[in-house]
C-alpha positions in Angstrom: -30.4 -17.4 23.7 -32.0 -14.4 22.1 -29.7 -12.0 23.9 -26.6 -13.9 22.6 -28.0 -13.8 19.1 -28.6 -10.1 19.3 -25.1 -9.5 20.6 -23.6 -11.5 17.7 -25.7 -9.6 15.2 -24.7 -6.3 16.8 -21.0 -7.3 16.7 -21.3 -8.3 13.1 -23.0 -5.0 12.3 -20.3 -3.0 14.0 -17.7 -5.0 12.1 -19.3 -4.1 8.8 -19.7 -0.5 9.8 -16.1 -0.1 10.8 -15.0 -1.8 7.6 -16.9 0.6 5.4 -15.8 3.6 7.5 -12.2 2.6 6.9 -13.0 2.4 3.2 -14.5 5.9 3.2 -11.5 7.4 5.0 -9.1 5.4 2.8 -10.8 6.6 -0.4 -10.6 10.2 0.8 -6.9 9.9 1.6 -6.3 8.3 -1.8 -8.2 11.1 -3.5 -6.1 13.8 -1.7 -2.9 12.2 -2.9 -4.1 11.8 -6.5 -6.0 15.1 -7.0 -3.8 17.6 -5.1 -0.3 16.1 -5.9 -0.2 13.6 -8.7 -2.8 14.7 -11.2 -1.8 18.4 -11.4 1.8 17.4 -12.2 0.8 15.0 -15.0 1.9 12.0 -13.1 0.0 9.1 -14.7 -1.6 6.2 -12.9 -0.8 2.6 -13.7 -3.4 0.0 -13.5 -6.6 -0.2 -15.6 -6.6 3.5 -16.2 -3.2 3.3 -17.7 -4.3 0.5 -20.0 -7.4 2.4 -21.0 -5.2 5.4 -21.9 -3.0 3.2 -24.2 -6.1 1.7 -25.9 -7.5 5.2 -26.4 -4.5 6.2 -28.5 -5.4 3.5 -31.0 -9.2 3.5 -30.9 -10.2 7.0 -29.7 -12.7 5.3 -27.3 -13.3 7.3 -24.1 -10.9 6.5 -21.3 -13.8 6.4 -18.7 -15.8 3.9 -20.8 -12.8 1.7 -21.4 -12.0 1.7 -17.6 -15.5 0.5 -16.8 -15.4 -2.2 -19.6 -12.0 -3.5 -18.4 -13.2 -3.6 -14.8 -16.2 -5.8 -15.6 -14.3 -9.1 -16.1 -12.1 -8.3 -13.1 -15.1 -7.8 -10.8 -16.5 -11.1 -12.2 -13.2 -12.8 -11.2 -13.5 -11.1 -7.8 -17.0 -12.4 -7.2 -16.1 -16.0 -8.3 -12.8 -16.3 -6.3 -13.3 -14.0 -3.3 -17.0 -14.0 -2.7 -19.8 -11.4 -2.4 -18.4 -9.6 0.6 -15.1 -8.8 -1.2 -17.0 -7.8 -4.3 -19.2 -5.3 -2.4 -16.2 -3.9 -0.5 -14.3 -3.4 -3.8 -17.3 -1.8 -5.5 -17.5 0.6 -2.5 -13.8 1.3 -2.9 -14.1 2.1 -6.6 -17.3 4.2 -6.2 -16.0 6.2 -3.2 -12.5 6.8 -4.5 -14.1 8.1 -7.8 -16.6 10.3 -6.0 -13.9 11.7 -3.7 -11.6 12.5 -6.7 -14.4 14.3 -8.4 -15.3 16.2 -5.3 -11.8 17.4 -4.6 -11.5 18.3 -8.3 -14.0 21.1 -7.6 -11.2 22.8 -5.6 -8.4 24.6 -7.5 -5.8 23.6 -4.9 -2.5 22.4 -6.1 -0.2 21.4 -3.3 3.0 21.7 -5.3 4.3 22.2 -8.8 7.5 20.3 -8.2 7.0 16.9 -10.0 9.5 15.1 -7.8 8.0 16.4 -4.6 4.5 15.6 -5.9 5.7 12.0 -6.7 7.0 11.4 -3.2 4.5 13.2 -1.0 1.5 12.3 -3.3 2.8 8.7 -3.4 2.9 8.5 0.4 -0.6 9.9 0.8 -2.1 7.8 -2.1 -0.3 4.6 -0.7 -1.7 5.3 2.8 -5.2 5.5 1.4 -4.9 2.4 -0.7 -3.3 0.5 2.2 -6.3 1.3 4.4 -8.7 0.0 1.8 -6.6 -3.2 1.3 -6.3 -3.7 5.1 -10.0 -4.3 5.5 -10.1 -6.8 2.6 -11.4 -4.5 -0.2 -9.7 -3.0 -3.3 -10.2 -0.1 -5.7 -10.8 -2.5 -8.6 -8.5 -2.9 -11.6 -5.1 -4.5 -11.1 -5.7 -4.5 -7.3 -8.0 -7.6 -7.9 -5.3 -9.2 -10.1 -2.8 -8.5 -7.3 -5.0 -10.1 -4.7 -5.5 -13.2 -6.9 -1.7 -13.5 -7.5 -1.0 -12.9 -3.8 -3.0 -16.1 -2.9 -0.8 -18.1 -5.2 2.5 -16.4 -4.4 2.1 -15.5 -0.7 5.9 -14.9 -0.4 5.5 -11.7 -2.5 4.1 -8.6 -0.7 0.9 -7.1 -2.0 2.5 -3.7 -2.8 5.3 -5.4 -4.7 2.9 -7.2 -7.0 1.1 -4.0 -7.7 4.4 -2.2 -8.4 5.5 -4.8 -10.9 2.2 -4.6 -12.8 2.2 -0.8 -12.7 5.8 -0.6 -14.0 4.9 -2.7 -17.0 1.8 -0.6 -17.7 3.6 2.8 -17.3 6.6 1.6 -19.4 4.1 0.7 -22.2 2.4 4.1 -21.7 5.7 5.9 -22.1 6.6 3.9 -25.2 3.3 4.5 -26.9 2.8 8.1 -26.0 6.5 9.1 -26.0 6.0 10.8 -22.6 9.2 9.5 -21.0 9.8 12.2 -18.3 6.2 11.9 -17.1 6.6 8.1 -17.0 9.8 8.5 -14.9 8.1 10.6 -12.3 5.2 8.1 -12.3 7.6 5.2 -11.6 8.9 7.1 -8.6 5.4 7.7 -7.4 4.4 4.0 -7.9 7.5 2.8 -6.0 6.6 5.1 -3.0 3.0 3.9 -3.2 4.0 0.2 -3.1 6.3 0.7 -0.1 3.6 2.7 1.9 1.0 0.0 1.1 3.3 -2.7 2.5 4.0 -0.5 5.5 0.3 -0.2 6.2 -0.4 -3.9 5.6 2.6 -5.5 7.3 4.0 -2.8 9.6 7.7 -2.2 10.5 7.9 -4.9 13.2 10.1 -7.3 11.3 11.5 -10.3 13.2 14.8 -12.2 13.1 15.7 -15.9 13.2 18.7 -16.7 15.4 20.7 -19.9 15.2 23.1 -20.7 18.1 25.7 -23.4 18.5 27.3 -23.5 21.9 28.8 -25.9 24.5 26.5 -24.3 27.0 23.2 -24.9 25.2 21.2 -25.8 28.3 22.0 -22.4 30.0 21.2 -20.5 26.8 17.9 -22.4 26.5 17.0 -21.5 30.1 17.7 -17.8 29.5 15.8 -17.7 26.2 12.7 -19.4 27.6 12.5 -18.0 31.2 15.2 -15.4 31.4 15.8 -12.2 29.6 14.4 -13.0 26.2 11.1 -14.9 26.9 10.8 -16.7 23.6 10.5 -20.3 22.5 13.4 -22.4 21.3 13.6 -25.3 18.8 16.5 -27.7 19.1 17.9 -29.0 15.8 20.3 -31.9 15.7 23.4 -31.3 13.6 27.0 -32.5 13.3 30.3 -30.8 12.4 31.4 -31.7 8.9 35.1 -31.5 9.8 35.0 -32.8 13.4 32.0 -35.2 13.0 30.9 -34.2 16.5 27.2 -34.1 17.1 25.9 -30.6 18.0 22.7 -29.0 19.3 21.6 -26.1 17.1 19.2 -23.7 18.8 16.7 -21.9 16.6 14.8 -18.9 18.1 12.6 -16.2 16.5 12.8 -12.9 18.2 11.6 -9.3 17.6 14.1 -6.9 15.9 14.4 -4.8 19.1 15.5 -7.9 21.1 18.6 -8.5 19.0 21.0 -6.5 21.2 19.7 -8.1 24.4 20.0 -11.5 22.8 23.6 -10.9 21.8 24.5 -9.7 25.3 22.9 -12.8 26.8 24.8 -15.2 24.5 28.1 -13.4 25.1 27.6 -13.5 28.9 27.1 -17.2 28.8 29.5 -18.4 26.1 31.7 -15.8 24.3 33.0 -18.7 22.1 29.5 -19.6 20.8 28.6 -19.4 17.1 25.5 -17.4 16.3 23.7 -16.5 13.1 21.0 -13.8 13.0 19.0 -13.4 9.8 15.9 -11.4 8.9 12.5 -13.1 8.8 10.0 -11.4 6.4 6.8 -13.0 7.8 6.4 -14.8 11.1 3.0 -16.2 12.1 2.0 -17.8 15.3 1.8 -17.2 19.1 3.6 -14.1 20.1 3.7 -12.8 16.5 1.1 -12.1 13.8 -2.1 -14.2 13.8 -1.9 -16.6 10.9 -5.7 -16.3 10.5 -5.3 -12.6 9.6 -2.7 -13.0 6.8 -3.3 -10.2 4.2 
C-alpha cells in the first residue's frame, strides 16, 4: 500500500515538475519574440498592458503600476473560478515572462528593423511561447484569464480567437487615443499571427471531416468503413427523399483529413452513383480522436 502511495506521489510530483518546466520554456520563447522582434519595432502589445498605456495618457500613472493594479481583480477571478492550481500556474507565467523579458533586455540584440518581418516572425515566436503556457493550463495574466473564462462559456470559439478579438479592440483604442495608426496596424498583424500560432499549438493541424453517404449499396459501404480500408465507426441515420418519398439510409462517418482520398476511392469503387457530402469538423472528441477530458 505504501509503495503504491509513493508511486502516486512521485507521479504527481513529476506532473507538476513537467508543467512548470513547460511554463519556463514557454516564458523564455515568449520573451524572445517580444524583446528581440516586437519591442524594438514599436509594435505594441494588446491586453492589460495596452489598457494601462491608454489610462496612462489621461492620468500619467506609471504603466507598470497600472498593469499590476488591473491584474489584481483578474487573478481574484482566476482563483474563484479556476482554483488555486490555475492561479499558481498563472502567477508563475506572469513572473517568469516578466523576468525573461528583463533578462533579454540586457542584450542589445535586435533581430530585424523591418516592422512587417518583426510582426510575422515575432508573432510566431511569441504565439508559440504563449501556446506552450496555455497548453499546461496556465496563463500570463491579463486578458488571458478573461479569455479562459469566456472559453468555458463559448467552447465553440478557439482560445486564440478570443484573445485576438480582445486585443484588436484594445489596439484600436490605443491607436485612436495616441494617434499611432501605423504602429497599431503592425500590431494587428502581429496579434493575428500570435492567435493563429496559439491555436496551432493548442489544437494542432489534425482536423477531421464528417462524411454523409447515401447509396443503394449501404451495407457494402458500412462493411468497408468498419472493417475494410477506412477502419472507422458509422452511424446510420434514417431519412426520406422529399421528391420520391422513398426511405433512405444516410451513413455518417467521421474520418481524419488524410483519409478523404481513400474514402472517396472506396465509395467510388462500390457505388459510382452514390451521393456523398464531406464537410470539415472543427473539434472531434471521443475514441480515435481527441480525449474529451483534455479539452483546452
